[in-house]
N, C-alpha and C positions, 0 to 999 in steps of 0.2 A: 674270904671276903664274899659276902653275899650281896647280890644285886637284886633289888626289887623294882620291877617295872610295873607301874600301875597306870591304868588308863582311866582318866577322869574326863568325861565329856564336859565341855563348857556349856553354859546356859544356852548359847546360840546353837550349838550342835544338837542339843536336846530338842530345842524348838524346831529345828529343821527336820529332825527325825519324826517328831510328832505331827508336823504338817504333812510330811510324806506319807505317814500312816493314814491320816485322815483322807488325803487325796486318793490313796489306793482303795480305801473302803468305799468312798463315794463313787469312784470309777466302777468298781465291782457292782454296786447297787444300780448305777445307771445302765450298765450293760445288761444286767438282769431285768430291769424294767423294760428296756427296748426289746429284749427277747420275748418277754411276756406279752407285750402289746402286739408284736408281729405275729406271734403264735395265735393270739386271740383273733386277730383279723383273718388269718389264713383258715383257722378252724371254722370261723363264722361263715366264710365264703364256701368252704367245702360242704358244710351241712346245708346251706341254702341251695347250692347247686344240686344236692341230692334230693331236695324237696322237703327237707325238714325245716323247722324254724331255725334261723341262723343263730339264735341265742343258745341253742343246744351246744354249739361249738365252745361256748364258755365253760361248759362242764369238763372239757378236755384239760383245763388248767388245774383241776383238782386231781391229785395223784392217782388214787385208786379208781375213782369214777372215770377218769380219762381213759384208763385201760378198758373198762367196761364199755364206754361209748365207742371206742375204736372197734371193739368186737361187734357192737350193734351196727356200726357203719359198714363194717366189712361183710358181715354175714346176714344182715337184715334185708328185707325187700324195701328198696327206696320208694318213697311216695311218687317221685317223678317217673319211675319205671312203671308203677301201677297205672298212673295216668296215661303214659304212652301206650301201654298194652290195651287200655280201655279205648283209646282213640283208634288204634289199629283195628280192634274188633268192630268198632262203629263204622270205620271206613269200609271194612269188608262186608258190612250189612248184617252182622250177627249180634249186634247190640244196639240199644237205643242211644241216641246222641247224648253227649255230656251236657250237663247243666239242667236248669229247670225246664220242664216240658209244658207247652201250652195245653189247656184243657181240650179234650177231644170234642169236635163239633158233632152235634146231633141234628139230624134233619128235621 
């Protein structure tokens, strides 16, 4: 005597499974979107604080370019540090003050 047990999902069970799958996919997409937005904001702020245009931080979202930009950020000389060095030299009297200079007066 052979017994065959077959599982046949009812229409209701299939609908619940389909809805569950859709919810799972939407949840994954939502989490990915939130992660991307947070990463974009953080990278924008980091690049802006380093003295670069904040929009360069958006390049961090592109896979290969993001790695290159990380190296630029890590090993390049930041514009804000160049400006700080210029101001230190000016304060020490070894350099002209920053910004446009007024024309020299002639007697």
